[in-house]
BAPA-853550 format. One line per field, with one value per atom (N, C-alpha, C, O, CB): residue number from 1; residue in three letters; z, y, x; atom name. Coordinates in pm, 1 decimal. Glycine has a CB too. Example, Ala and Ser with C-alpha at 12.3 -4.5 7.8 and 13.67 -1.06 7.14 Angstrom:
<sites>
num [1_1_1_1_1_2_2_2_2_2] .
residu [ALA_ALA_ALA_ALA_ALA_SER_SER_SER_SER_SER] .
zz [780.0_780.0_780.0_846.5_904.6_708.0_714.0_787.0_803.9_572.5] .
yy [-569.0_-450.0_-330.0_-331.9_-447.3_-225.0_-106.0_3.0_113.8_-59.8] .
xx [1319.0_1230.0_1320.0_1423.6_1130.8_1285.0_1367.0_1290.0_1340.9_1408.4] .
atome [N_CA_C_O_CB_N_CA_C_O_CB] .
</sites>
This chain:
<sites>
num [1_1_1_1_1_2_2_2_2_2_3_3_3_3_3_4_4_4_4_4_5_5_5_5_5_6_6_6_6_6_7_7_7_7_7_8_8_8_8_8_9_9_9_9_9_10_10_10_10_10_11_11_11_11_11_12_12_12_12_12_13_13_13_13_13_14_14_14_14_14_15_15_15_15_15_16_16_16_16_16_17_17_17_17_17_18_18_18_18_18_19_19_19_19_19_20_20_20_20_20_21_21_21_21_21_22_22_22_22_22_23_23_23_23_23_24_24_24_24_24_25_25_25_25_25_26_26_26_26_26_27_27_27_27_27_28_28_28_28_28_29_29_29_29_29_30_30_30_30_30_31_31_31_31_31_32_32_32_32_32_33_33_33_33_33_34_34_34_34_34_35_35_35_35_35_36_36_36_36_36_37_37_37_37_37_38_38_38_38_38_39_39_39_39_39_40_40_40_40_40_41_41_41_41_41_42_42_42_42_42_43_43_43_43_43_44_44_44_44_44_45_45_45_45_45_46_46_46_46_46_47_47_47_47_47_48_48_48_48_48_49_49_49_49_49_50_50_50_50_50_51_51_51_51_51_52_52_52_52_52_53_53_53_53_53_54_54_54_54_54_55_55_55_55_55_56_56_56_56_56_57_57_57_57_57_58_58_58_58_58_59_59_59_59_59_60_60_60_60_60_61_61_61_61_61] .
residu [MET_MET_MET_MET_MET_SER_SER_SER_SER_SER_GLU_GLU_GLU_GLU_GLU_GLN_GLN_GLN_GLN_GLN_ARG_ARG_ARG_ARG_ARG_GLN_GLN_GLN_GLN_GLN_ARG_ARG_ARG_ARG_ARG_GLN_GLN_GLN_GLN_GLN_ARG_ARG_ARG_ARG_ARG_GLN_GLN_GLN_GLN_GLN_GLY_GLY_GLY_GLY_GLY_ALA_ALA_ALA_ALA_ALA_ARG_ARG_ARG_ARG_ARG_LYS_LYS_LYS_LYS_LYS_HIS_HIS_HIS_HIS_HIS_LEU_LEU_LEU_LEU_LEU_ALA_ALA_ALA_ALA_ALA_ALA_ALA_ALA_ALA_ALA_GLY_GLY_GLY_GLY_GLY_ILE_ILE_ILE_ILE_ILE_GLY_GLY_GLY_GLY_GLY_GLY_GLY_GLY_GLY_GLY_LEU_LEU_LEU_LEU_LEU_VAL_VAL_VAL_VAL_VAL_VAL_VAL_VAL_VAL_VAL_GLY_GLY_GLY_GLY_GLY_THR_THR_THR_THR_THR_ALA_ALA_ALA_ALA_ALA_LEU_LEU_LEU_LEU_LEU_VAL_VAL_VAL_VAL_VAL_LEU_LEU_LEU_LEU_LEU_PHE_PHE_PHE_PHE_PHE_LEU_LEU_LEU_LEU_LEU_ARG_ARG_ARG_ARG_ARG_ASN_ASN_ASN_ASN_ASN_ARG_ARG_ARG_ARG_ARG_MET_MET_MET_MET_MET_ARG_ARG_ARG_ARG_ARG_SER_SER_SER_SER_SER_ARG_ARG_ARG_ARG_ARG_ARG_ARG_ARG_ARG_ARG_LYS_LYS_LYS_LYS_LYS_PRO_PRO_PRO_PRO_PRO_ALA_ALA_ALA_ALA_ALA_THR_THR_THR_THR_THR_PRO_PRO_PRO_PRO_PRO_ALA_ALA_ALA_ALA_ALA_ALA_ALA_ALA_ALA_ALA_LEU_LEU_LEU_LEU_LEU_PRO_PRO_PRO_PRO_PRO_GLY_GLY_GLY_GLY_GLY_ALA_ALA_ALA_ALA_ALA_GLY_GLY_GLY_GLY_GLY_PRO_PRO_PRO_PRO_PRO_GLY_GLY_GLY_GLY_GLY_GLU_GLU_GLU_GLU_GLU_GLN_GLN_GLN_GLN_GLN_GLU_GLU_GLU_GLU_GLU_ALA_ALA_ALA_ALA_ALA_GLU_GLU_GLU_GLU_GLU_ALA_ALA_ALA_ALA_ALA] .
zz [4064.3_4190.5_4164.8_4095.1_4281.9_4220.7_4206.8_4316.0_4431.4_4213.8_4277.3_4370.9_4440.7_4375.1_4297.4_4570.2_4645.6_4732.2_4817.3_4732.8_4708.7_4786.8_4880.4_4846.7_4694.0_4995.1_5087.8_5046.0_5007.8_5233.2_5054.4_5027.4_5148.5_5263.1_4991.9_5119.5_5229.7_5269.5_5185.5_5189.6_5395.4_5443.2_5475.2_5530.5_5567.3_5439.3_5468.6_5613.5_5658.2_5369.8_5684.4_5823.6_5838.6_5746.1_5895.9_5954.4_5983.3_5980.4_5943.0_6120.0_6019.2_6020.3_5878.9_5858.4_6080.6_5783.0_5645.2_5593.7_5521.5_5554.5_5629.3_5587.3_5648.6_5581.4_5626.3_5774.6_5839.3_5774.3_5752.3_5989.1_5743.7_5680.3_5542.4_5505.5_5668.6_5467.3_5334.6_5345.6_5265.1_5258.4_5443.7_5463.4_5504.6_5455.0_5567.5_5594.5_5638.8_5524.7_5507.5_5760.6_5448.0_5332.7_5231.2_5175.9_5266.4_5206.4_5114.4_5166.0_5088.7_5089.9_5295.6_5356.6_5341.7_5309.2_5505.3_5365.1_5353.1_5208.7_5183.5_5403.0_5115.0_4974.0_4928.6_4854.6_4886.5_4971.9_4936.0_4991.0_4921.3_4985.9_5115.5_5176.5_5103.5_5078.7_5324.5_5069.0_4996.6_4860.6_4816.7_4979.8_4794.4_4663.8_4675.3_4594.3_4600.6_4776.6_4796.4_4825.3_4768.8_4911.1_4912.3_4944.8_4822.5_4801.1_5059.2_4743.6_4622.6_4524.8_4471.2_4555.3_4501.8_4407.4_4459.9_4382.1_4378.7_4589.8_4648.6_4631.5_4593.0_4798.0_4660.0_4643.1_4497.3_4466.5_4697.7_4409.3_4266.7_4218.7_4137.7_4185.7_4267.8_4229.2_4287.9_4222.7_4274.9_4409.2_4470.3_4390.6_4371.5_4616.1_4344.0_4270.8_4135.0_4082.8_4252.7_4077.8_3949.2_3964.5_3872.4_3883.7_4080.6_4101.1_4132.4_4117.1_4212.2_4175.6_4214.9_4091.6_3994.4_4285.2_4094.7_3980.6_3984.2_4090.7_3981.0_3870.1_3862.5_3910.7_3860.2_3717.1_4006.8_4058.4_3964.9_3901.5_4204.2_3954.7_3864.8_3900.8_3811.9_3867.1_4028.5_4069.1_4022.7_4005.6_4220.6_4002.1_3961.0_3811.0_3764.4_4000.4_3735.3_3591.0_3556.1_3623.1_3521.2_3454.2_3416.2_3360.0_3283.0_3313.3_3398.6_3347.1_3418.4_3374.5_3203.3_3526.4_3596.0_3730.1_3809.4_3615.8_3756.2_3882.7_3884.4_3777.9_3907.5_4002.2_4009.1_3955.0_3898.4_4151.8_3970.7_3921.0_3769.6_3709.4_3980.6_3708.5_3564.1_3491.3_3379.7_3523.3_3549.7_3485.6_3476.5_3376.1_3562.5_3579.8_3579.6_3478.8_3415.7_3720.1_3462.8_3371.8_3226.6_3142.7_3394.3_3195.6_3058.4_3020.9_2902.9_3040.8_3114.4_3083.9_3040.4_3011.8_3201.7] .
yy [324.1_284.0_188.2_87.7_218.9_220.9_130.6_24.6_52.2_209.2_-92.1_-204.6_-219.1_-239.9_-336.6_-208.5_-220.7_-345.6_-360.2_-94.3_-433.8_-557.6_-552.0_-496.9_-682.1_-608.5_-615.6_-729.5_-837.6_-635.0_-702.2_-808.4_-899.2_-854.4_-750.5_-1026.2_-1121.4_-1127.7_-1149.8_-1263.4_-1108.4_-1109.4_-1251.9_-1331.1_-1018.9_-1281.3_-1412.6_-1412.0_-1315.9_-1449.0_-1516.7_-1525.6_-1563.8_-1617.1_-1624.8_-1536.6_-1569.2_-1719.5_-1766.6_-1512.5_-1794.2_-1939.8_-1994.1_-2086.4_-2002.9_-1934.2_-1979.9_-1944.7_-2023.8_-1918.2_-1827.8_-1788.9_-1880.8_-1919.2_-1643.2_-1916.3_-2007.1_-2144.9_-2206.2_-2018.5_-2193.5_-2324.9_-2325.1_-2422.2_-2364.7_-2218.7_-2209.8_-2202.3_-2262.5_-2087.6_-2129.7_-2119.0_-2250.9_-2288.4_-2013.8_-2321.2_-2451.1_-2552.6_-2632.7_-2502.5_-2549.2_-2638.7_-2613.1_-2707.3_-2623.2_-2487.0_-2453.7_-2500.3_-2544.6_-2304.8_-2490.2_-2535.3_-2686.2_-2734.5_-2495.7_-2759.9_-2905.7_-2947.0_-3034.9_-2968.4_-2885.0_-2918.7_-2881.5_-2956.8_-2847.2_-2767.6_-2727.0_-2821.8_-2856.5_-2587.3_-2864.3_-2958.2_-3091.6_-3150.6_-2978.7_-3139.2_-3265.6_-3256.5_-3352.2_-3304.9_-3144.4_-3125.5_-3127.0_-3189.8_-2994.1_-3057.4_-3054.6_-3194.4_-3234.5_-2959.2_-3269.3_-3404.8_-3496.6_-3578.7_-3462.8_-3483.1_-3564.5_-3536.9_-3629.6_-3537.8_-3408.8_-3373.7_-3414.4_-3457.0_-3223.7_-3402.2_-3441.3_-3591.0_-3632.9_-3403.4_-3671.7_-3816.7_-3854.2_-3947.1_-3888.5_-3783.2_-3811.2_-3778.8_-3852.3_-3731.6_-3670.1_-3633.1_-3730.8_-3762.3_-3490.0_-3779.1_-3876.3_-4005.9_-4064.8_-3904.9_-4050.7_-4176.6_-4163.3_-4262.3_-4222.8_-4046.0_-4026.2_-4021.9_-4059.5_-3897.9_-3976.1_-3961.0_-4092.1_-4099.7_-3863.6_-4195.4_-4320.5_-4388.0_-4413.3_-4414.1_-4417.3_-4488.0_-4636.0_-4692.0_-4472.5_-4696.3_-4837.9_-4918.7_-4902.7_-4878.9_-5003.7_-5087.6_-5206.1_-5249.3_-5135.8_-5259.7_-5373.3_-5494.4_-5569.3_-5412.5_-5514.8_-5629.1_-5613.8_-5713.7_-5646.2_-5491.3_-5468.1_-5487.9_-5501.7_-5328.6_-5489.4_-5506.3_-5654.1_-5739.6_-5448.9_-5686.0_-5826.4_-5884.2_-5818.6_-5840.2_-6005.8_-6072.2_-6033.5_-6072.6_-6043.1_-5958.3_-5914.1_-5982.7_-5942.8_-5765.2_-6084.7_-6156.2_-6242.8_-6281.3_-6242.0_-6274.9_-6353.3_-6494.9_-6550.3_-6359.2_-6554.3_-6690.1_-6695.7_-6795.5_-6746.2_-6593.2_-6593.1_-6574.1_-6624.0_-6486.2_-6504.3_-6482.5_-6613.6_-6639.6_-6377.8_-6697.0_-6826.0_-6920.7_-6999.6_-6889.2_-6914.0_-7003.4_-6971.0_-7061.1_-6997.2_-6844.9_-6804.1_-6839.2_-6860.8_-6655.1_-6845.8_-6866.4_-7005.7_-7036.4_-6833.3] .
xx [-25914.5_-25855.5_-25739.7_-25753.7_-25961.2_-25629.6_-25514.9_-25520.7_-25553.5_-25380.7_-25489.1_-25494.4_-25359.3_-25257.2_-25532.8_-25358.8_-25234.2_-25240.7_-25328.4_-25208.7_-25147.3_-25141.4_-25021.7_-24916.9_-25132.8_-25039.0_-24927.5_-24835.6_-24880.2_-24977.2_-24707.7_-24611.7_-24602.9_-24597.5_-24472.6_-24601.7_-24588.2_-24441.1_-24353.8_-24642.1_-24415.4_-24277.4_-24235.2_-24311.6_-24261.4_-24113.6_-24058.2_-24009.9_-23947.4_-23942.0_-24038.4_-23998.4_-23852.7_-23791.5_-24084.5_-23797.9_-23657.9_-23636.7_-23529.2_-23615.8_-23737.0_-23725.3_-23701.1_-23622.2_-23852.2_-23770.9_-23754.9_-23616.0_-23555.2_-23863.0_-23565.1_-23430.0_-23325.5_-23229.7_-23401.2_-23342.5_-23248.1_-23251.8_-23147.3_-23278.8_-23371.0_-23383.8_-23318.1_-23252.0_-23532.2_-23335.6_-23274.3_-23122.7_-23051.6_-23327.7_-23073.3_-22928.4_-22866.7_-22760.5_-22897.2_-22932.1_-22880.8_-22886.9_-22795.0_-22960.9_-22993.9_-23004.8_-22894.9_-22838.2_-23140.5_-22864.6_-22756.6_-22621.7_-22536.7_-22753.2_-22602.4_-22477.0_-22461.2_-22352.8_-22471.9_-22567.8_-22562.9_-22536.3_-22454.0_-22694.4_-22604.5_-22585.2_-22444.1_-22380.9_-22690.1_-22395.4_-22258.8_-22154.8_-22059.5_-22230.7_-22171.6_-22077.8_-22079.9_-21974.7_-22110.9_-22198.5_-22209.6_-22142.0_-22078.2_-22356.4_-22155.0_-22092.5_-21940.6_-21872.4_-22139.4_-21887.3_-21742.1_-21689.7_-21588.0_-21704.7_-21756.9_-21711.9_-21719.1_-21629.9_-21796.2_-21823.4_-21837.5_-21724.1_-21663.4_-21972.6_-21696.0_-21589.7_-21452.7_-21367.3_-21591.6_-21430.3_-21301.8_-21278.5_-21169.3_-21296.6_-21380.5_-21366.6_-21345.6_-21271.0_-21489.5_-21410.2_-21395.2_-21254.1_-21197.7_-21497.8_-21197.4_-21061.2_-20959.8_-20860.2_-21029.3_-20983.1_-20891.4_-20889.2_-20782.8_-20931.7_-21004.6_-21009.0_-20940.7_-20889.4_-21153.7_-20938.7_-20871.4_-20720.1_-20647.6_-20920.0_-20671.2_-20527.1_-20456.6_-20334.7_-20501.7_-20527.9_-20464.8_-20405.1_-20476.4_-20566.5_-20275.5_-20215.9_-20254.4_-20280.6_-20061.4_-20257.2_-20290.8_-20170.5_-20059.4_-20331.6_-20193.6_-20085.0_-20066.5_-20162.8_-20114.7_-19945.7_-19922.7_-20008.4_-20048.9_-19776.1_-20036.4_-20117.4_-20261.8_-20331.7_-20112.6_-20307.3_-20444.7_-20463.8_-20577.0_-20487.2_-20354.9_-20364.9_-20382.7_-20324.8_-20240.0_-20460.3_-20478.7_-20349.4_-20279.3_-20592.2_-20319.1_-20199.3_-20072.7_-19964.5_-20183.8_-20080.7_-19960.4_-19942.4_-19857.1_-19964.1_-20021.2_-20009.6_-19884.7_-19836.4_-20133.7_-19830.5_-19707.6_-19725.2_-19631.0_-19658.8_-19841.8_-19865.1_-19873.5_-19833.9_-19991.9_-19923.1_-19940.4_-19809.8_-19794.7_-20036.8_-19715.3_-19585.9_-19510.3_-19443.9_-19503.0_-19519.0_-19449.2_-19512.5_-19442.2_-19451.0_-19643.7_-19711.2_-19678.3_-19675.8_-19860.2_-19653.3_-19622.8_-19481.0_-19453.6_-19645.2_-19390.8_-19248.6_-19216.6_-19100.9_-19165.6] .
atome [N_CA_C_O_CB_N_CA_C_O_CB_N_CA_C_O_CB_N_CA_C_O_CB_N_CA_C_O_CB_N_CA_C_O_CB_N_CA_C_O_CB_N_CA_C_O_CB_N_CA_C_O_CB_N_CA_C_O_CB_N_CA_C_O_CB_N_CA_C_O_CB_N_CA_C_O_CB_N_CA_C_O_CB_N_CA_C_O_CB_N_CA_C_O_CB_N_CA_C_O_CB_N_CA_C_O_CB_N_CA_C_O_CB_N_CA_C_O_CB_N_CA_C_O_CB_N_CA_C_O_CB_N_CA_C_O_CB_N_CA_C_O_CB_N_CA_C_O_CB_N_CA_C_O_CB_N_CA_C_O_CB_N_CA_C_O_CB_N_CA_C_O_CB_N_CA_C_O_CB_N_CA_C_O_CB_N_CA_C_O_CB_N_CA_C_O_CB_N_CA_C_O_CB_N_CA_C_O_CB_N_CA_C_O_CB_N_CA_C_O_CB_N_CA_C_O_CB_N_CA_C_O_CB_N_CA_C_O_CB_N_CA_C_O_CB_N_CA_C_O_CB_N_CA_C_O_CB_N_CA_C_O_CB_N_CA_C_O_CB_N_CA_C_O_CB_N_CA_C_O_CB_N_CA_C_O_CB_N_CA_C_O_CB_N_CA_C_O_CB_N_CA_C_O_CB_N_CA_C_O_CB_N_CA_C_O_CB_N_CA_C_O_CB_N_CA_C_O_CB_N_CA_C_O_CB_N_CA_C_O_CB_N_CA_C_O_CB_N_CA_C_O_CB_N_CA_C_O_CB_N_CA_C_O_CB] .
</sites>
């Protein structure tokens, strides 16, 4: 005798939950990568560098 089992069908609710979860995770990933790329593109301003403040230049001269 061959054993035949019924396949359990996935409900529509579970498919919707998985789709929404994937959408949320994908959006979070895009926002994370976008912010990371923006922070890499910012050039260093002279005021942000050590020893480049206006008061320090006068003291060295």
